[in-house]
C-alpha positions in Angstrom: 28.2 -23.9 3.4 30.6 -22.1 1.1 30.3 -21.4 -2.6 32.7 -19.4 -4.9 31.4 -17.5 -7.9 33.3 -16.1 -10.8 31.7 -12.7 -10.3 28.8 -11.0 -8.4 26.4 -12.3 -11.1 26.3 -15.4 -8.9 25.6 -17.9 -11.8 29.0 -19.2 -12.7 30.4 -21.3 -9.8 34.2 -22.1 -9.6 36.3 -24.4 -7.5 39.1 -22.1 -6.6 39.1 -18.3 -5.8 40.4 -15.9 -8.4 40.6 -12.2 -8.7 37.3 -10.5 -8.6 35.4 -13.5 -7.4 32.6 -13.6 -4.9 32.6 -16.1 -2.0 29.2 -16.7 -0.3 29.3 -18.3 3.1 26.1 -19.3 4.8 25.8 -21.1 8.2 29.6 -21.7 8.3 31.1 -24.8 9.9 34.2 -24.7 12.1 36.4 -25.8 9.2 34.9 -23.1 6.9 35.6 -20.4 9.6 39.2 -21.6 9.8 39.4 -21.4 6.0 38.2 -17.8 6.0 40.7 -16.7 8.7 43.7 -18.6 7.4 43.4 -18.9 3.6 41.4 -15.7 2.9 43.0 -13.6 5.7 39.7 -12.5 7.2 40.5 -11.1 10.7 39.1 -13.3 13.5 37.4 -10.4 15.2 35.6 -9.6 11.9 34.2 -13.1 11.6 33.3 -13.1 15.3 31.4 -9.8 14.8 29.5 -11.0 11.8 28.5 -14.2 13.6 27.3 -12.3 16.6 23.5 -12.2 16.6 23.4 -8.8 18.3 26.0 -7.0 16.1 24.7 -3.7 14.8 24.9 -2.5 11.2 28.0 -0.5 10.4 30.8 0.3 7.9 34.5 -0.3 8.8 37.6 0.4 6.7 41.1 -0.8 7.0 44.2 -0.6 4.9 43.6 -3.8 3.0 39.9 -4.3 3.3 36.5 -2.8 4.0 33.5 -4.2 5.8 29.8 -3.5 5.6 27.4 -5.2 8.1 23.7 -5.0 7.6 20.9 -6.6 9.5 18.5 -8.8 7.5 15.2 -10.5 8.5 15.1 -14.3 8.8 12.3 -16.7 9.9 12.6 -17.9 13.5 11.5 -21.2 15.0 13.2 -21.1 18.4 12.0 -17.9 20.1 8.3 -18.1 19.3 8.3 -15.0 17.1 7.8 -15.2 13.3 10.9 -13.4 12.4 14.1 -12.1 13.9 17.0 -10.1 12.4 20.6 -11.2 12.1 23.8 -9.6 10.7 25.1 -10.2 7.2 28.6 -9.1 6.5 30.2 -8.0 3.2 34.0 -8.3 3.5 35.7 -6.6 0.5 39.3 -6.7 -0.7 40.9 -5.9 -4.0 41.1 -9.6 -4.8 37.7 -10.9 -3.7 34.5 -10.2 -1.8 33.0 -12.4 0.9 29.4 -12.4 2.2 28.9 -14.2 5.5 25.8 -14.9 7.4 25.2 -17.3 10.4 21.9 -18.6 9.2 20.2 -19.5 5.9 18.1 -16.6 4.6 16.0 -15.3 1.7 18.2 -12.3 1.0 21.0 -14.5 -0.3 19.6 -18.1 -0.6 22.4 -20.6 -0.6 21.0 -22.5 -3.7 20.5 -19.3 -5.8 22.1 -16.3 -4.2 22.3 -14.1 -7.4 21.0 -10.6 -7.1 20.9 -10.1 -10.9 18.4 -11.4 -13.4 20.8 -11.7 -16.4 22.6 -15.0 -16.0 25.3 -14.0 -18.5 26.1 -10.7 -16.7 29.5 -10.7 -15.1 29.2 -8.0 -12.5 32.5 -6.6 -11.1 31.2 -3.5 -9.3 31.3 -4.3 -5.6 29.4 -1.1 -4.7 26.6 -2.0 -7.1 26.5 -5.5 -5.5 26.3 -4.0 -2.0 23.5 -1.6 -3.0 21.6 -4.5 -4.6 22.0 -6.4 -1.3 20.5 -3.4 0.6 17.6 -3.2 -1.9 16.8 -6.9 -1.6 17.0 -6.7 2.2 14.5 -3.8 2.2 12.2 -5.8 -0.1 12.4 -8.8 2.1 11.5 -6.6 5.1 8.4 -5.4 3.2 7.4 -8.9 2.3 7.6 -10.1 5.9 5.8 -7.0 7.1 2.9 -7.9 4.9 2.8 -11.4 6.3 2.8 -9.9 9.9 -0.1 -7.7 9.0 -2.1 -10.6 7.6 -1.4 -12.7 10.8 -2.3 -9.7 12.9 -5.7 -9.4 11.2 -6.3 -13.2 11.9 -5.4 -12.7 15.5 -7.7 -9.7 15.7 -10.7 -11.8 14.6 -9.8 -14.5 17.2 -9.5 -11.9 19.9 -13.0 -10.5 19.4 -14.4 -13.8 20.8 -11.6 -14.8 23.1 -11.5 -15.0 26.9 -8.0 -16.4 27.1 -4.6 -14.8 26.9 -3.4 -17.1 24.1 -4.3 -14.7 21.3 -2.9 -11.7 23.3 0.4 -13.5 23.6 0.5 -14.1 19.9 -0.1 -10.4 19.3 2.7 -9.7 21.8 5.1 -11.8 19.7 4.1 -9.9 16.6 4.9 -6.7 18.4 8.3 -8.0 19.5 9.0 -8.9 15.9 8.2 -5.4 14.8 10.6 -4.0 17.4 13.4 -6.1 16.0 12.5 -4.9 12.5 12.4 -1.2 13.4 15.7 -1.3 15.3 17.5 -3.1 12.4 16.0 -1.0 9.6 17.0 2.2 11.4 20.6 0.8 11.7 20.6 0.0 8.0 19.4 3.5 7.2 22.4 4.9 8.9 24.7 2.8 6.8 23.0 3.9 3.6 23.4 7.5 4.7 27.1 7.0 5.2 27.4 5.4 1.8 25.6 8.3 0.2 27.7 10.9 2.0 31.0 9.1 1.6 30.8 8.4 -2.2 29.3 11.7 -3.5 32.1 12.3 -6.0 33.1 8.8 -7.0 29.7 7.1 -7.4 28.5 6.4 -10.9 25.0 7.5 -12.1 23.7 3.9 -12.1 24.9 3.3 -8.5 23.5 6.7 -7.5 20.1 5.8 -8.7 20.4 2.4 -7.1 21.4 4.0 -3.8 18.3 6.3 -3.9 16.1 3.3 -4.6 17.6 1.4 -1.7 17.1 4.4 0.6 13.5 4.8 -0.5 12.6 1.1 -0.1 14.4 1.1 3.3 12.4 4.2 4.4 9.2 2.6 3.2 9.9 -0.6 5.3 10.7 1.6 8.3 7.5 3.5 8.0 5.4 0.4 7.6 7.0 -1.3 10.6 6.4 1.8 12.7 2.7 2.1 11.6 2.1 -1.6 12.3 3.8 -1.3 15.7 1.7 1.7 16.7 -1.5 -0.1 15.6 -0.6 -3.2 17.5 0.3 -1.2 20.7 -3.2 0.3 20.6 -4.7 -3.1 19.8 -3.0 -4.7 22.8 -4.6 -2.2 25.2 -8.0 -2.4 23.5 -8.1 -6.2 23.3 -7.0 -6.6 26.9 -10.2 -4.8 27.8 -12.1 -6.9 25.3 -10.9 -10.2 26.8 -11.9 -8.9 30.3 -15.3 -7.9 29.0 -15.8 -11.3 27.3 -14.9 -13.0 30.5 -17.5 -10.9 32.4 -20.1 -11.9 29.8 -19.3 -15.6 30.3 -19.5 -15.2 34.1 -22.8 -13.5 33.8 -24.1 -16.3 31.6 -22.9 -18.9 34.1 -24.5 -17.0 37.0 -27.8 -16.9 35.0 -27.7 -20.7 34.4 -27.0 -21.3 38.0 -30.1 -19.2 39.0 -32.3 -21.1 36.5 -31.0 -24.4 37.8 -31.9 -23.3 41.4 -35.6 -23.1 40.6 -36.1 -26.9 40.1 -33.9 -27.5 43.2 -36.1 -25.1 45.2 -39.4 -26.8 44.1 -38.0 -30.2 44.8 -36.8 -29.1 48.2 -40.3 -27.9 49.2 -42.0 -31.2 48.3 -39.1 -33.1 49.8 -39.8 -31.9 53.4 -40.9 -34.5 55.9 -44.4 -32.9 56.4 -47.8 -33.6 54.9 -48.3 -32.0 51.4 -51.3 -34.0 50.1 -49.1 -35.7 47.4 -47.6 -38.5 49.5 -49.9 -41.1 48.1 -50.4 -39.7 44.6 -48.8 -41.6 41.8 -48.7 -38.5 39.7 -46.7 -36.5 42.3 -43.3 -36.9 40.6 -44.6 -35.8 37.2 -46.5 -32.9 38.8 -43.4 -31.6 40.6 -41.3 -32.1 37.5 -43.8 -30.2 35.4 -44.0 -27.3 37.9 -40.2 -27.1 38.0 -39.9 -27.0 34.2 -42.6 -24.3 33.8 -41.0 -22.1 36.5 -37.6 -22.6 34.9 -39.0 -21.6 31.4 -40.6 -18.5 33.0 -37.2 -17.7 34.5 -35.5 -18.1 31.1 -38.0 -15.9 29.4 -37.5 -13.1 32.0 -33.7 -13.4 31.6 -34.0 -13.2 27.9 -36.3 -10.2 28.0 -33.8 -8.4 30.2 -30.9 -9.6 28.0 -29.2 -11.3 31.0 -29.0 -14.6 29.1 
C-alpha cells in the first residue's frame, strides 16, 4: 500500500511525486517494491534491510541519501505473543522522503499517517518529521506496556487458584514480549544519541526540544519495560511454586475424599462376609448398615475438618 503526500503534514494526498513530498509505504506488494527500486532509486539492499524483521535500528549515510531505521511495536497474531517489534525505515533524499514498513502499524496508520494535528500545516523539515516519528514510537511503546501490565494483573489473579501451566505459559509470552521491547527500545536510544551528537551545531531550537522529548519518552518506555520484566521474572518463579502448592492441596483433598469413601466400603465388607452376623434375616439390615456407614463417614469428615485436612 503506497500513498504520496504533498508534505510531511500527511493531509494532502497527491497522485505523482514532487519535490519535498512524503511517500508512505505500508505492507508493500512486489509491484510496489519494484516501483521503489526503479522509479525512486531506492537501493535494493536498503529495501531488503527494512523488510527484514530482525534488522536493528541504525543510521546510514550515502552521497545522495540518508537512512534511519527504527524498531516499532506492532500487534502480533501468529507467534502467540501480544506484540512484537519490526523495523520502520525513513529513506531521505533532497527530492523526497520515503517511510517503509512491512506491516500495518499504529505509529504510521495507513489511513491517517499524519504526525501533526494541524491539517493546514505543510511541514518540510525532515529532521522534525523523524523526531516526531521517534516520539510517537515511544508513546506507542508506553501504551502497549500499560496493556501488558493490565494483562499481567489478570493472569496473576488466575494463577493464584491455578493448578495448570496454561497461565504460566501466558505469563511467559508476556515476558517474551517485554524482551522484544527492551532490545528494540535500547537500539532506538542509540539512534537518538547519534542524532543528538551529530546535529549539535545545525539543529534548530524547536527540533532540539523535540529531540529531548523523544529521548525522555524513549527512556521512560525503557525503564517501564525493564521494571515490568523484572517483576514478571520474580512472578514466574513465585507462581511456579504456587501452582505446585495448589496441586499438592488438590491431591491432599482427593486423598481425604478417598479415605472417607473407604469407611462405608469397610463397613459393607464386614457385613458382607459369609459368616453369621445376626442380621441375615432382618429386613432392616440394609438400612442399619447404611446408617452406620453414613454416621462413621460424617465422623471422619468432622475429624478431617477439625484438623484442616479437608
